[in-house]
NULOPA-534880 format. One line per 5 residues: their letters; for each residue x, y, z of N, C-alpha, C. Coordinates in steps of 0.05 Angstrom, whole numbers. Example, Ala and Ser with C-alpha at 12.3 -4.5 7.8 and 13.67 -1.06 7.14 Angstrom:
<rovos>
AS> 264,-114,156,246,-90,156,264,-66,156; 257,-45,142,273,-21,143,258,1,157 $
</rovos>
This chain:
<rovos>
MRLSI> 727,98,105,725,124,92,706,122,68; 689,142,66,669,142,44,677,164,24; 679,157,-1,688,175,-22,667,180,-43; 665,204,-52,649,211,-75,667,216,-99; 661,203,-122,678,204,-145,662,212,-170 $
IHETK> 673,231,-185,661,239,-211,684,239,-231; 681,225,-253,702,223,-273,689,229,-300; 696,251,-312,684,260,-337,706,261,-359; 699,248,-382,717,247,-405,701,258,-429; 714,277,-444,700,288,-467,719,289,-491 $
YLYAT> 710,277,-513,725,278,-538,710,299,-556; 725,318,-567,714,338,-585,727,337,-612; 711,341,-633,722,339,-661,714,365,-676; 733,376,-690,728,400,-705,708,394,-728; 710,371,-740,691,362,-760,679,336,-750 $
PADYS> 655,329,-759,641,305,-748,657,279,-753; 658,263,-732,668,236,-735,646,217,-745; 652,198,-762,632,180,-772,627,156,-753; 648,148,-740,646,123,-724,667,124,-702; 659,117,-678,677,116,-655,671,91,-639 $
IQYLR> 692,78,-629,689,56,-610,708,60,-587; 698,58,-563,713,62,-539,711,39,-520; 733,29,-510,733,9,-489,736,23,-462; 717,18,-445,715,33,-419,721,14,-396; 740,22,-380,746,8,-354,743,30,-333 $
LSPQS> 718,35,-327,711,57,-309,694,49,-285; 690,22,-281,672,12,-261,687,-4,-240; 692,7,-216,706,-8,-195,689,-31,-185; 702,-51,-174,688,-74,-162,691,-74,-132; 672,-86,-118,674,-90,-89,695,-111,-83 $
TIQQK> 712,-106,-64,732,-126,-55,730,-127,-24; 748,-141,-12,748,-143,17,755,-116,30; 765,-97,14,774,-71,25,760,-47,13; 743,-51,-7,727,-29,-17,699,-39,-24; 679,-23,-18,651,-30,-23,639,-9,-41 $
ILTWD> 628,-18,-63,616,1,-82,587,6,-72; 581,30,-63,555,37,-53,536,44,-76; 546,61,-94,531,68,-118,551,73,-141; 543,66,-165,561,72,-188,544,72,-213; 548,92,-230,533,95,-255,551,106,-277 $
LDLPR> 545,99,-301,558,110,-325,537,124,-341; 542,149,-347,525,165,-365,539,166,-392; 526,153,-412,538,150,-438,519,159,-460; 530,168,-483,513,177,-505,497,155,-518; 506,130,-516,492,107,-527,494,84,-508 $
PATLF> 476,64,-509,479,40,-493,505,26,-499; 518,15,-478,543,2,-481,540,-28,-474; 558,-44,-485,558,-73,-479,577,-79,-456; 566,-92,-436,581,-98,-411,595,-125,-415; 620,-127,-406,634,-153,-406,656,-152,-385 $
SDGFG> 667,-175,-379,690,-177,-361,714,-185,-378; 735,-168,-377,758,-174,-394,775,-197,-382; 797,-203,-395,814,-226,-387,826,-223,-360; 829,-198,-350,840,-193,-323,819,-192,-302; 794,-195,-309,772,-194,-290,761,-166,-286 $
NTSHV> 770,-146,-302,760,-119,-299,731,-116,-310; 714,-102,-296,688,-95,-307,692,-75,-330; 683,-82,-354,689,-66,-378,663,-62,-394; 664,-41,-411,642,-36,-429,654,-29,-456; 639,-34,-477,645,-26,-504,624,-6,-513 $
LVVDR> 632,18,-519,614,39,-529,619,44,-558; 598,42,-574,600,46,-603,581,69,-611; 592,89,-624,576,111,-635,579,110,-665; 558,101,-679,560,97,-708,543,117,-724; 541,141,-714,528,162,-729,546,187,-726 $
PHHEI> 543,206,-745,560,230,-744,558,244,-717; 581,252,-706,581,265,-679,605,284,-677; 600,306,-663,622,325,-658,635,320,-631; 622,305,-613,634,300,-587,624,274,-575; 639,263,-557,630,240,-541,635,247,-512 $
CIRAH> 614,246,-496,616,252,-467,612,227,-451; 631,221,-434,629,197,-417,632,206,-388; 613,198,-371,613,207,-343,609,183,-325; 628,178,-308,626,157,-288,624,170,-260; 606,161,-244,603,173,-217,591,154,-197 $
GEVEV> 598,158,-172,586,142,-151,600,146,-125; 593,129,-106,604,130,-79,617,103,-72; 640,104,-59,655,80,-52,664,83,-23; 661,61,-8,671,60,19,696,43,20; 718,54,31,744,41,30,755,38,58 $
EDSPL> 766,14,64,778,10,91,803,27,93; 807,40,115,829,58,119,854,42,129; 864,26,112,888,9,118,902,2,93; 927,-8,94,941,-16,70,925,-37,54; 925,-34,28,908,-52,11,923,-78,6 $
NLPDI> 910,-100,16,920,-127,11,898,-144,0; 903,-159,-21,883,-176,-33,893,-204,-34; 884,-221,-16,894,-249,-16,883,-265,-40; 861,-257,-52,849,-270,-75,867,-265,-99; 875,-286,-113,893,-283,-136,878,-272,-160 $
GPLGP> 851,-274,-161,836,-264,-184,834,-286,-205; 823,-279,-228,819,-299,-249,844,-310,-261; 866,-295,-258,892,-304,-269,912,-308,-247; 929,-328,-249,949,-333,-228,970,-312,-229; 985,-309,-207,1006,-288,-206,1027,-291,-228 $
DVYMR> 1033,-316,-237,1054,-319,-257,1048,-305,-283; 1022,-299,-289,1015,-285,-313,1028,-257,-313; 1031,-246,-289,1041,-218,-286,1072,-217,-284; 1085,-239,-294,1114,-239,-297,1122,-231,-325; 1103,-229,-343,1109,-224,-371,1115,-195,-377 $
FTALT> 1138,-189,-389,1144,-162,-397,1128,-154,-422; 1123,-128,-424,1109,-117,-447,1126,-95,-459; 1117,-83,-480,1132,-62,-493,1136,-38,-473; 1116,-34,-456,1117,-11,-437,1132,-18,-412; 1138,-43,-407,1152,-50,-382,1179,-64,-387 $
AQDEA> 1187,-66,-413,1212,-80,-419,1236,-64,-408; 1257,-78,-400,1280,-66,-388,1302,-61,-409; 1319,-42,-402,1344,-38,-417,1367,-42,-397; 1391,-38,-405,1414,-43,-387,1413,-27,-362; 1407,-1,-364,1407,16,-340,1385,8,-320 $
LNRFS> 1362,2,-330,1340,-6,-312,1346,-34,-299; 1359,-51,-315,1366,-77,-305,1387,-75,-282; 1406,-57,-285,1426,-53,-264,1413,-42,-239; 1395,-24,-242,1381,-12,-219,1365,-33,-204; 1350,-50,-218,1334,-70,-204,1350,-92,-192 $
EAFRR> 1372,-99,-204,1389,-121,-194,1400,-114,-166; 1403,-89,-160,1413,-81,-134,1395,-90,-111; 1370,-97,-117,1350,-105,-97,1346,-136,-96; 1360,-151,-112,1355,-180,-114,1360,-194,-87; 1382,-189,-75,1388,-203,-50,1368,-195,-28 $
QTMNN> 1361,-170,-27,1342,-161,-6,1314,-173,-10; 1305,-175,-35,1278,-186,-40,1279,-216,-37; 1301,-229,-40,1303,-258,-36,1302,-264,-6; 1314,-247,10,1314,-251,39,1287,-244,52; 1275,-223,43,1250,-214,54,1235,-199,31 $
RAAGV> 1217,-213,18,1204,-201,-6,1189,-176,1; 1173,-176,22,1157,-153,29,1174,-128,35; 1195,-132,51,1213,-109,58,1229,-100,33; 1237,-119,17,1253,-112,-7,1236,-97,-27; 1211,-105,-31,1194,-91,-50,1188,-62,-40 $
EALMV> 1184,-59,-14,1179,-32,-4,1203,-15,-7; 1227,-26,-3,1252,-11,-7,1255,-3,-37; 1246,-21,-55,1247,-15,-83,1229,8,-90; 1205,8,-78,1186,31,-83,1199,57,-75; 1211,58,-52,1224,82,-42,1246,91,-61 $
AVREE> 1262,72,-70,1285,78,-87,1276,89,-114; 1255,77,-126,1246,86,-152,1236,115,-150; 1222,121,-128,1212,149,-125,1234,168,-120; 1255,160,-106,1278,178,-101,1294,182,-127; 1293,162,-144,1309,164,-169,1294,180,-190 $
MDYRP> 1267,181,-189,1251,194,-209,1234,216,-198; 1237,240,-208,1220,262,-199,1192,259,-211; 1173,271,-197,1146,273,-208,1144,299,-224; 1143,296,-251,1145,319,-268,1127,316,-292; 1103,327,-293,1085,325,-316,1098,338,-341 $
GVTEV> 1091,327,-364,1099,338,-389,1125,327,-400; 1139,311,-384,1165,300,-392,1160,274,-409; 1139,259,-402,1133,234,-416,1105,236,-429; 1100,215,-445,1074,213,-458,1061,186,-451; 1037,181,-461,1023,156,-455,1040,132,-465 $
GTSAA> 1053,135,-488,1068,113,-499,1097,110,-489; 1105,126,-470,1132,125,-459,1136,99,-443; 1157,84,-449,1162,59,-436,1176,64,-409; 1178,43,-393,1191,45,-367,1220,52,-370; 1234,40,-389,1262,46,-394,1266,75,-403 $
QAFSK> 1249,85,-419,1251,112,-429,1246,132,-406; 1226,127,-390,1220,144,-367,1243,144,-347; 1254,120,-342,1276,118,-323,1300,133,-332; 1305,133,-359,1328,148,-369,1324,178,-366; 1300,187,-365,1294,216,-361,1295,223,-331 $
RAGVC> 1294,202,-314,1293,206,-285,1269,223,-277; 1247,222,-292,1224,237,-285,1200,226,-300; 1176,233,-290,1152,224,-303,1128,228,-284; 1106,215,-291,1082,218,-274,1076,190,-262; 1052,188,-249,1046,163,-235,1047,139,-253 $
QDHAH> 1038,142,-279,1039,119,-297,1068,110,-301; 1087,128,-303,1115,121,-307,1127,108,-282; 1121,119,-259,1130,107,-234,1120,78,-232; 1095,74,-238,1084,47,-236,1097,28,-256; 1102,37,-281,1114,20,-301,1143,12,-293 $
VFVSC> 1158,31,-282,1185,25,-274,1185,5,-251; 1168,10,-231,1166,-9,-208,1158,-37,-217; 1138,-39,-235,1129,-65,-245,1152,-79,-260; 1166,-64,-276,1188,-75,-292,1210,-86,-274; 1217,-71,-253,1237,-80,-234,1228,-105,-219 $
CRNLN> 1203,-106,-210,1193,-130,-196,1195,-154,-214; 1186,-152,-239,1187,-175,-257,1215,-185,-261; 1234,-166,-263,1262,-174,-267,1272,-189,-242; 1260,-184,-219,1268,-197,-194,1251,-222,-189; 1237,-231,-209,1220,-255,-207,1197,-251,-187 $
IPARY> 1187,-227,-185,1164,-220,-168,1141,-212,-186; 1119,-226,-186,1096,-218,-203,1086,-190,-195; 1081,-174,-214,1072,-146,-209,1053,-138,-231; 1034,-121,-223,1014,-112,-243,1008,-82,-239; 999,-71,-261,992,-42,-263,964,-39,-253 $
VSGYL> 958,-18,-238,932,-12,-227,923,16,-234; 899,19,-244,887,45,-249,865,49,-229; 861,74,-221,839,80,-202,839,109,-194; 831,114,-169,828,141,-159,842,144,-132; 851,168,-127,863,174,-101,850,199,-90 $
APKNR> 840,197,-66,827,220,-53,849,238,-41; 851,263,-48,871,281,-37,864,287,-8; 884,294,7,880,302,35,873,331,37; 848,336,29,838,364,29,811,365,43; 798,387,40,772,390,54,752,370,44 $
PASLG> 734,361,62,712,344,53,693,358,35; 676,343,21,659,355,1,640,376,13; 633,372,39,613,391,51,625,419,55; 652,421,52,664,447,58,672,462,32; 664,452,10,671,466,-15,674,448,-38 $
RPTAL> 678,459,-62,680,443,-86,705,426,-85; 703,399,-91,726,382,-90,747,390,-111; 772,382,-106,793,389,-123,792,373,-149; 797,386,-172,797,372,-198,824,358,-201; 823,332,-208,846,315,-210,845,300,-236 $
ASHAW> 864,282,-239,863,262,-261,862,235,-247; 855,214,-263,855,188,-251,884,181,-243; 886,162,-225,912,155,-213,921,127,-222; 947,122,-217,958,96,-224,979,88,-203; 979,63,-196,1000,52,-178,1004,23,-186 $
AEAWI> 1016,7,-169,1023,-20,-176,1017,-39,-153; 1015,-65,-159,1012,-85,-139,1032,-107,-144; 1044,-116,-122,1064,-138,-123,1053,-162,-107; 1060,-185,-117,1050,-210,-104,1070,-218,-82; 1060,-218,-57,1077,-226,-34,1066,-252,-24 $
EGAGW> 1082,-273,-25,1074,-299,-16,1064,-299,13; 1041,-311,17,1030,-311,44,1012,-288,51; 1013,-267,34,997,-243,39,979,-236,16; 988,-242,-8,972,-236,-32,982,-211,-46; 964,-198,-61,971,-173,-75,972,-150,-56 $
QGFDV> 994,-135,-57,997,-111,-40,1002,-87,-58; 989,-65,-51,990,-41,-68,1013,-22,-60; 1027,-12,-81,1049,7,-76,1045,31,-94; 1040,54,-82,1036,79,-96,1064,93,-98; 1079,87,-118,1106,97,-120,1106,128,-122 $
ANHTR> 1088,139,-138,1088,168,-142,1085,183,-116; 1070,172,-98,1065,185,-72,1082,173,-49; 1100,155,-57,1120,145,-37,1105,132,-14; 1085,115,-19,1069,103,2,1056,78,-7; 1048,62,12,1032,38,6,1004,48,-1 $
AHGRH> 991,34,-19,963,41,-26,946,35,-1; 928,54,5,913,51,30,884,61,26; 872,71,48,843,77,48,835,100,30; 854,115,18,846,136,0,848,127,-29; 855,102,-34,858,91,-61,833,74,-68 $
VRVAV> 823,78,-91,800,63,-101,810,48,-127; 811,22,-125,820,5,-148,797,3,-169; 804,6,-194,785,3,-216,792,-19,-235; 817,-20,-244,825,-40,-264,854,-47,-260; 862,-72,-269,889,-81,-268,897,-93,-294 $
GLDYL> 923,-95,-299,933,-107,-324,963,-109,-323; 974,-118,-346,1003,-120,-348,1016,-92,-349; 1001,-73,-361,1011,-45,-362,988,-26,-367; 994,-2,-373,973,19,-376,952,12,-397; 961,0,-419,942,-6,-441,921,-26,-432 $
DACPV> 927,-43,-413,907,-63,-404,887,-51,-384; 894,-29,-371,878,-19,-349,870,10,-351; 876,23,-373,870,51,-376,839,55,-376; 830,78,-366,801,82,-363,786,82,-390; 797,95,-410,784,97,-437,805,92,-458 $
RGFHR> 798,75,-477,816,69,-499,800,62,-524; 806,74,-547,791,67,-571,802,82,-595; 785,84,-615,793,98,-640,768,109,-653; 772,127,-673,750,138,-687,757,140,-717; 736,142,-733,739,146,-762,727,173,-769 $
GGKVE> 742,189,-784,734,216,-790,739,234,-766; 728,257,-766,731,275,-743,759,286,-741; 764,309,-754,791,321,-754,795,337,-729; 820,341,-722,828,357,-699,814,348,-673; 821,324,-664,809,314,-639,822,327,-615 $
SLEVE> 806,334,-595,816,344,-570,803,328,-547; 817,326,-525,808,310,-503,807,327,-477; 785,325,-463,783,338,-437,776,317,-416; 791,317,-394,786,298,-373,786,313,-346; 767,307,-330,765,319,-303,756,298,-283 $
VQVSE> 771,295,-261,764,276,-240,761,291,-214; 739,286,-200,735,298,-174,732,275,-153; 749,275,-134,748,255,-112,748,270,-86; 728,264,-69,727,278,-43,715,260,-22; 723,264,2,713,249,25,686,260,33 $
IAYQE> 667,242,38,641,250,47,643,252,78; 640,275,89,642,279,117,621,263,133; 628,254,156,609,238,172,584,254,178; 586,280,184,563,295,191,543,297,168; 553,293,143,534,294,121,515,271,121 $
RIPAA> 523,249,134,506,225,133,487,223,157; 491,241,177,474,239,200,445,245,194; 438,267,179,410,272,174,396,248,160; 410,235,141,398,212,128,393,190,147; 411,185,166,408,164,185,385,169,204 $
KAARS> 382,195,212,359,202,229,333,198,214; 333,206,189,308,203,173,300,174,171; 320,157,169,314,129,165,303,117,191; 310,128,214,301,117,240,275,130,249; 268,153,238,245,167,249,219,152,248 $
PERQQ> 213,136,227,188,121,227,187,101,250; 210,88,257,210,69,279,205,83,305; 217,106,308,212,121,333,183,130,336; 172,137,313,144,146,313,126,123,321; 131,99,310,115,75,316,118,68,346 $
HHQRQ> 142,70,356,147,64,385,132,84,402; 131,109,395,117,130,410,87,124,409; 77,116,386,48,109,384,41,86,401; 58,65,402,53,42,419,52,50,448; 70,68,457,70,77,484,44,91,491 $
QQQQL> 34,108,473,9,123,477,-14,103,480; -15,82,463,-36,63,464,-36,48,490; -12,40,500,-10,26,525,-20,43,548; -12,69,548,-21,87,569,-51,90,569; -63,91,545,-92,94,543,-106,70,553 $
QQQL> -96,45,548,-108,21,557,-107,19,587; -85,28,599,-82,28,628,-102,46,641; -108,69,628,-127,87,639,-155,76,638; -161,60,617,-188,47,615,-191,24,635 $
</rovos>
């Protein structure tokens, strides 16, 4: 499956900001199950490229002159295998690193009781137990925007029995770690099951979040708790970490600039097969023309 992705982030200030620094994790990497065909960042200033401690492709953007806005645009095309996402490569850090609880994934008594109910099942069959855990978390927590915030912890979201994809991922990761299963937070994109880009304007979305659990003998496997499914060919991985703060698309601070507002728009759409046919024909046409010319020359020589 080939996907077109556009991710636009805009910070607006009522009065000029003097200085802003943003850490960007907006560049997906090619893996055994996704291939980056094109990818670009449109930024107001040149950014410094680096690889963070989790192996994510990252940039540091610094704007050190007065500004009323910062516009960040990531866009490109990605080809993804239409199958459940499994990554046998452990990455730059071993799975045990993802056993560490953070402020956003720490457990309380209620969340501990919930996760303990799956201990025997995950010990007997980790893959089946983790999938059952994913189903149970989603059944326990409604998908309800506006109930939680960026800083809401797994325990807090679980107590509300509602949240968004970030909260579902945090609760799932927290439960896995409590069961001695390495788990990590994943940020990226999800293509909706809607019309391809050739049939109309793609749907406006937000970036997506899910989780990966380490399954011995198989590697990292993706679990999209919010959508009650394994991560598959409509998911594009961008960054991973212990929690949201390690993998969020944009994170930073500014000095000055009163009344900050944030606008985010993500468009993900499937590129229909028929859209690529003209390009393929165009690429072959010179070869066909040369072959036709050779045939004409051979016929002429035979006549002579």
